[in-house]
C-alpha positions, 0 to 999 in steps of 0.5 A: 750561181746565186749572188751568195755562192762562193766562186772558189772552193777548196775542191775546185782548187784541187788538181794540176794548174799550168801558168805561163807568164814572162817566158816562165812556165809554172806547173803546180799541183794542189792537193785537198789536204792544203799542200802543193808542189810544182816546177818553175821553168824558164826556157830562155835561161834554162832555169828549172826549180821545184817548190812545195808548201801549203795553201789556204783559201779563206773567204776570197783570199788564196794564200800560198806559203812556199816552204821549199824552193830549190832556187838560189833566187828565192828564199823561203818561206815566201807568202803569196796572197791572191 
């Protein structure tokens, strides 16, 4: 990879991603059309929620715009930039 190569690309983000953090398991499916959906699960509290929205990659900033979230703990829309 050269210094000018992109580390992230939309094609590399397509697929299913699993994250584990603070006793929470998140499974997110990203589609090449810029949409995503998934499940958020915290076994300790038996809390499960589903979510969906749109994602965008611009330069090196990945943004998730949550448009649907069936948990009372989250109010949509929520924007998450990484």
